[in-house]
MIMILUM-637108 format. One line per 10 residues: number of its first residue (from 1); their letters; for each residue x, y, z of N, C-alpha, C. Coordinates in steps of 0.001 Angstrom, whole numbers, plus 500000, padded with zeros to 6 digits. Layout:
% residues N
NUM = A = X/Y/Z/X/Y/Z/X/Y/Z | ...
***
This chain:
% residues 218
1 = MTPNRADSVI = 737549/411975/546587/737011/413260/546958/735498/413185/546959 | 734916/413476/548071/733455/413431/548193/732976/414692/548883 | 731751/415118/548627/731225/416309/549293/730845/415993/550714 | 730520/417041/551474/730031/416813/552820/728593/416313/552761 | 727955/416090/553877/726618/415499/553908/725637/416316/553085 | 724710/415626/552445/723768/416271/551528/722883/417276/552243 | 722662/417084/553560/721759/417991/554262/722482/419218/554817 | 723787/419344/554576/724532/420507/555036/724206/421697/554145 | 724398/422890/554700/724090/424094/553944/725039/424244/552766 | 726330/424006/552985/727323/424144/551918/727962/422783/551647
11 = QVWTNPQSEQ = 727863/422347/550405/728555/421137/549972/729920/421543/549424 | 730922/420726/549681/732293/421090/549322/732976/419956/548567 | 733718/420326/547517/734552/419398/546766/735961/419971/546691 | 736966/419115/546761/738353/419561/546652/739077/418754/545577 | 740086/419371/545008/740930/418690/544026/742387/418995/544345 | 743031/418148/545155/744429/418392/545533/745380/418370/544339 | 744978/417706/543245/745843/417603/542068/745604/418733/541066 | 744845/419726/541451/744560/420833/540543/745845/421555/540153 | 745891/422008/538894/747055/422743/538424/747198/424052/539197 | 748433/424518/539303/748695/425750/540036/747924/426911/539405
21 = GRTSLIGLSP = 747244/427664/540249/746475/428795/539763/745080/428453/539281 | 744704/427161/539340/743368/426744/538919/742515/426402/540142 | 741198/426403/539950/740269/426138/541052/740537/424773/541678 | 740706/424760/543001/740953/423506/543718/739927/423263/544822 | 739121/424276/545122/738087/424162/546150/736775/424703/545593 | 735739/423896/545664/734429/424272/545135/733398/424104/546234 | 732610/425124/546459/731540/425057/547448/730210/425393/546801 | 729154/424766/547294/727819/424995/546739/726820/425164/547871 | 726213/426351/547911/725154/426639/548881/723833/426722/548122 | 722724/426938/548808/721440/427011/548090/721369/428079/547013
31 = DMLYLAVVPE = 722171/429138/547128/722080/430211/546135/723417/430692/545594 | 724528/429999/545953/725836/430494/545557/726793/429339/545247 | 727650/429566/544255/728726/428636/543931/730038/429338/544247 | 730914/428666/545016/732183/429250/545428/733320/428526/544705 | 734185/429285/544043/735324/428726/543325/736588/429361/543889 | 737429/428561/544526/738615/429098/545198/739875/428398/544716 | 740929/429185/544622/742265/428654/544308/743032/428570/545621 | 743257/427346/546083/743890/427134/547390/745061/426161/547220 | 746245/426489/547760/747368/425553/547701/747023/424236/548390 | 747619/423161/547921/747292/421838/548456/747504/421759/549966
41 = ADLQQAAANL = 748549/422419/550453/748857/422360/551887/747749/422976/552742 | 747004/423933/552183/745962/424631/552941/744561/424168/552562 | 744470/423217/551659/743176/422872/551080/742207/422264/552090 | 742683/421343/552905/741813/420673/553868/741223/421655/554867 | 742051/422577/555368/741569/423564/556333/740605/424546/555679 | 740925/424957/554451/740046/425885/553742/738685/425250/553473 | 738682/423963/553126/737425/423252/552879/736587/423183/554148 | 737248/422910/555288/736534/422845/556560/735960/424212/556926 | 736738/425265/556681/736260/426619/556978/735029/426970/556137 | 735080/426604/554866/733960/426910/553983/732706/426146/554404
51 = QEGHQVVARN = 732869/424882/554763/731738/424077/555221/731095/424664/556474 | 731924/425246/557334/731418/425807/558586/730886/427225/558423 | 730929/427740/557202/730382/429070/556948/731358/430201/557136 | 732644/429890/557364/733643/430944/557525/734043/431500/556158 | 734536/432716/556161/734889/433367/554912/736141/432741/554316 | 736083/432463/553023/737215/431945/552273/737356/432803/551016 | 738599/433163/550688/738819/433965/549482/738453/433121/548271 | 737399/433531/547572/736894/432731/546459/736133/433614/545488 | 735930/433101/544296/735036/433742/543329/733627/433278/543636 | 732762/434210/544014/731388/433871/544377/730474/434042/543164
61 = VPLSALTLVE = 729860/432951/542754/729007/432963/541569/727568/432698/541988 | 726688/433701/541927/725277/433444/542249/724693/432416/541272 | 723940/431471/541793/723326/430472/540909/722394/431138/539904 | 721852/432287/540273/720969/433010/539359/721716/433561/538153 | 723066/433635/538250/723866/434147/537139/724250/433052/536149 | 724067/431784/536533/724400/430684/535634/723427/430647/534460 | 723956/430426/533268/723104/430281/532088/723254/428908/531439 | 724351/428198/531750/724581/426882/531159/725645/426147/531956 | 725436/424847/532139/726427/423967/532766/726562/422752/531868 | 727785/422387/531503/727938/421250/530602/729274/420543/530805
71 = GDQGDKLLTL = 729271/419252/530478/730477/418444/530563/730276/417137/529825 | 731356/416551/529344/731270/415285/528630/731088/414127/529599 | 730340/413142/529172/730143/411949/529988/731481/411239/530186 | 731754/410826/531436/732995/410134/531729/734201/411047/531870 | 733971/412361/531925/735058/413327/532058/734984/413971/533437 | 736092/414560/533883/736088/415217/535192/736068/416743/535081 | 735836/417241/533866/735739/418679/533645/734281/419126/533608 | 734048/420358/534053/732712/420935/534013/732859/422397/533591 | 732106/422788/532569/732172/424157/532059/730942/424932/532496 | 731176/426085/533104/730105/426940/533611/730041/428207/532765
81 = TVKLGEESTD = 728862/428525/532265/728661/429779/531545/727861/430706/532450 | 728398/431908/532666/727838/432838/533645/727508/434161/532980 | 726373/434711/533315/725967/436020/532812/726661/437104/533621 | 727389/437996/532926/728139/439052/533601/727413/440390/533560 | 726588/440576/532575/725850/441827/532446/724571/441580/531674 | 724046/442637/531100/722801/442502/530357/722962/441616/529134 | 724137/441717/528461/724324/440978/527220/725584/440125/527187 | 726468/440275/528144/727748/439565/528112/727746/438341/529025 | 728481/437317/528593/728647/436103/529384/730120/435699/529363 | 730485/434817/530277/731839/434270/530315/731738/432798/530691
91 = SWTICLADVT = 732710/432012/530259/732717/430575/530552/733982/430198/531298 | 733827/429384/532342/734941/428892/533131/734871/427382/533189 | 736003/426728/533020/736062/425269/533120/736787/424889/534397 | 736145/424073/535211/736746/423612/536461/737004/422114/536348 | 738052/421678/537023/738443/420268/536975/738263/419651/538357 | 737445/418631/538446/737251/417897/539696/738313/416807/539832 | 738382/416205/540992/739426/415204/541247/739219/413934/540423 | 737953/413584/540147/737658/412388/539364/736256/412507/538782 | 735877/411515/537992/734578/411536/537316/733433/411482/538325 | 733600/410669/539370/732554/410550/540392/732263/411892/541038
101 = ARDELLDALA = 733314/412628/541391/733141/413944/542012/732472/414916/541042 | 732876/414863/539765/732266/415754/538780/730763/415483/538666 | 730392/414185/538644/728976/413823/538543/728199/414232/539799 | 728860/414140/540967/728213/414573/542215/727914/416071/542174 | 728877/416853/541700/728669/418295/541598/727573/418604/540581 | 727575/417910/539463/726549/418124/538439/725163/417813/538986 | 725054/416706/539723/723759/416345/540328/723326/417376/541372 | 724289/417843/542171/723972/418829/543205/723514/420142/542582 | 724156/420544/541493/723738/421758/540798/722329/421609/540234 | 722043/420441/539672/720707/420197/539125/719649/420323/540224
111 = TRLGSTWKRI = 719970/419813/541407/719032/419893/542530/718847/421336/542992 | 719973/422057/543122/719907/423446/543591/719184/424352/542589 | 719403/424130/541297/718798/424985/540277/717303/424743/540135 | 716851/423557/540497/715419/423301/540565/714776/422883/539254 | 713467/422821/539288/712685/422275/538179/712636/423189/536967 | 713066/424441/537118/713066/425340/535964/714260/425071/535043 | 715163/424209/535486/716292/423794/534663/716098/422347/534227 | 716584/422024/533052/716459/420680/532514/717835/420074/532234 | 717925/418775/532442/719150/418027/532162/718995/417368/530794 | 719910/417651/529895/719848/417137/528537/721131/416367/528227
121 = QRQTSRLTAA = 720986/415242/527577/722137/414446/527167/722115/414326/525645 | 723197/414749/525021/723239/414733/523560/724622/414345/523069 | 724684/413914/521823/725950/413527/521218/726768/414772/520897 | 728023/414775/521308/728913/415889/520984/729234/415876/519497 | 729319/417044/518897/729710/417146/517494/731077/416497/517280 | 731202/415695/516231/732485/415055/515945/733572/416088/515668 | 733189/417187/515041/734162/418243/514763/734675/418847/516059 | 733762/419096/517005/734163/419650/518294/735026/418668/519071 | 734622/417397/519074/735360/416371/519807/736764/416167/519249 | 736912/416356/517928/738199/416080/517278/739119/417293/517244
131 = RWPLVLLIIS = 738639/418436/517728/739396/419675/517579/740789/419600/518197 | 740856/419266/519498/742160/419271/520171/743076/418147/519705 | 742588/416914/519508/743476/415889/518933/744042/416292/517576 | 743225/416987/516754/743694/417440/515443/744775/418503/515587 | 744556/419452/516503/745555/420492/516743/746871/419882/517211 | 746775/418930/518150/747985/418287/518674/748674/417446/517607 | 747904/416833/516719/748480/416057/515625/749266/416971/514685 | 748712/418132/514369/749406/419080/513497/750684/419587/514161 | 750583/419900/515469/751766/420372/516200/752853/419311/516218 | 752464/418053/516440/753459/416971/516473/754107/416772/515109
141 = AVLTWVLYYA = 753335/416959/514031/753901/416832/512689/754918/417944/512423 | 754570/419176/512816/755500/420298/512646/756739/420093/513501 | 756546/419630/514738/757665/419391/515640/758589/418315/515083 | 758005/417276/514492/758811/416216/513891/759692/416773/512780 | 759096/417615/511943/759871/418210/510848/761002/419074/511394 | 760715/419885/512417/761739/420759/512999/762875/419935/513601 | 762515/418880/514348/763545/418030/514962/764419/417375/513901 | 763776/416825/512883/764526/416140/511828/765429/417109/511074 | 764875/418273/510724/765651/419244/509958/766831/419759/510764 | 766591/420024/512066/767664/420516/512929/768757/419474/513096
151 = AHSGDDFHLK = 768343/418200/513292/769325/417129/513461/770084/416859/512175 | 769386/416953/511043/770010/416662/509749/770935/417788/509301 | 770592/419032/509648/771369/420186/509201/772601/420428/510056 | 772567/419921/511291/773708/420113/512176/773928/421567/512508 | 775159/422050/512397/775492/423420/512763/775008/424443/511744 | 774492/423972/510606/773988/424902/509589/772610/425464/509939 | 771960/424854/510944/770614/425295/511342/770754/426290/512487 | 770317/427518/512266/770473/428564/513280/769146/429256/513544 | 768981/429691/514782/767819/430491/515171/768279/431896/515499 | 767390/432859/515275/767735/434247/515526/766755/434896/516497
161 = GKQKAKGEML = 767199/435930/517146/766334/436716/518021/765758/435913/519166 | 764460/436140/519429/763781/435475/520528/763716/433970/520319 | 763631/433535/519073/763549/432104/518785/764787/431365/519267 | 765939/432032/519253/767175/431371/519659/767123/430957/521119 | 766655/431863/521980/766587/431559/523415/765569/430459/523698 | 764442/430478/522986/763376/429512/523239/763664/428146/522639 | 764377/428129/521503/764528/426862/520790/765872/426176/520927 | 766820/426785/521633/768158/426199/521703/768158/424810/522348 | 767392/424627/523426/767343/423321/524093/766740/422265/523182 | 765707/422642/522425/765086/421712/521497/766064/421304/520398
171 = LQFARGIGPT = 766831/422254/519906/767806/421949/518867/768915/421044/519383 | 769355/421295/520592/770384/420444/521185/769868/419014/521353 | 768598/418911/521754/767982/417582/521887/767950/416864/520543 | 767532/417577/519492/767447/416973/518160/768815/416536/517665 | 769814/417374/517854/771162/417022/517403/771744/415867/518214 | 771298/415773/519477/771796/414690/520319/771263/413327/519914 | 769995/413263/519531/769401/411964/519183/769549/411637/517695 | 769844/412646/516880/770071/412403/515464/768795/412377/514638 | 768929/412395/513299/767770/412451/512404/766817/411262/512541 | 767378/410059/512653/766520/408867/512696/765628/408863/513929
181 = WSLVVGGVLA = 766229/409093/515090/765438/409081/516316/764515/410289/516405 | 764861/411389/515725/763953/412523/515661/762663/412118/514962 | 762806/411335/513881/761629/410835/513173/760843/409845/514036 | 761567/409001/514786/760902/408014/515635/760093/408709/516734 | 760724/409669/517442/760039/410384/518521/758826/411134/517979 | 759018/411856/516889/757907/412589/516294/756826/411668/515781 | 757237/410524/515215/756264/409564/514704/755417/408954/515803 | 756035/408673/516955/755282/408124/518089/754248/409134/518578 | 754665/410401/518714/753723/411445/519148/752569/411583/518154 | 752908/411605/516865/751873/411732/515839/750925/410535/515872
191 = AVFGVQLYLK = 751459/409336/516118/750624/408139/516171/749655/408197/517352 | 750152/408652/518514/749296/408752/519703/748148/409716/519450 | 748473/410894/518925/747421/411888/518670/746522/411457/517515 | 747085/410716/516560/746278/410206/515461/745238/409205/515938 | 745638/408333/516867/744689/407372/517436/743590/408103/518209 | 743979/409110/519000/742989/409894/519739/742016/410577/518788 | 742533/411108/517690/741682/411750/516695/740697/410751/516101 | 741184/409564/515775/740326/408526/515201/739213/408136/516169 | 739578/407940/517437/738579/407546/518437/737530/408634/518640 | 737961/409890/518631/737016/410986/518810/736051/411087/517640
201 = VVKAPMCITL = 736569/410840/516432/735716/410935/515251/734753/409765/515185 | 735258/408559/515494/734418/407365/515428/733354/407364/516511 | 733757/407748/517727/732812/407708/518836/732923/408997/519652 | 732223/410010/519219/732217/411278/519955/731513/411078/521295 | 732035/411692/522366/731431/411499/523689/730057/412146/523807 | 729275/411666/524776/727988/412285/525085/728226/413517/525950 | 727498/414566/525661/727601/415799/526433/726379/415924/527345 | 726621/416157/528633/725548/416358/529597/725414/417849/529850 | 724196/418366/529672/723960/419806/529771/722850/420112/530762 | 723086/421112/531587/722029/421695/532426/721729/423073/531854
211 = APALPGRV = 720471/423311/531501/720092/424585/530908/718673/424942/531341 | 718355/426242/531391/716990/426639/531726/716013/426063/530726 | 714870/425576/531219/713846/425015/530342/713253/426129/529473 | 713002/425794/528219/712394/426774/527322/710933/426999/527711 | 710457/428226/527571/709051/428505/527906/708103/427612/527119 | 707137/427049/527810/706137/426211/527134/706506/424754/527047 | 707772/424417/527533/708205/423022/527496/708348/422501/528907 | 708012/421229/529083/708086/420608/530396/709445/419955/530560
***
């Protein structure tokens, strides 16, 4: 995925693999950022329409409303913080097709925002970097216990109310593979997330930030 020519009025990026309901078409003009949710089947035509200046149903974000742009080095995600009113802001995370495309968009934004914005590269907090691996590790540990207990208890383990409808398939799975394999499956998941947690703590990624320059600083 690559943008159109640098000298075009609107640069366009697409992500055919975007999750349903998430931004899959991104356009950038000298003063506006366009974020559109377009089905994969219509994405190519929508991108061409946007490049040619035709109207596309999208969230239009004035570049003047941006207050912060940031993303981890080597990642394909980019988080945009936008001013909504005098005191309120909101943050949106968009996913590009690959790291190269994400870096192209980041560079293009830096160019469009101009010299009053600065590009900063800093080490991400280890606590922040480890947050999601830690959450997933805890979930996998709880899931392992539930699978093992359900498989070990057999028909004595029952769910009630809403939990019954949501958890019946999981219980059937646990009873099908038995207590030992429940521990194995849960242990593998915990090991994967544990390794991710270790890597995040040992080597937190670099965060690339675009932010307005502070007054008095070059």
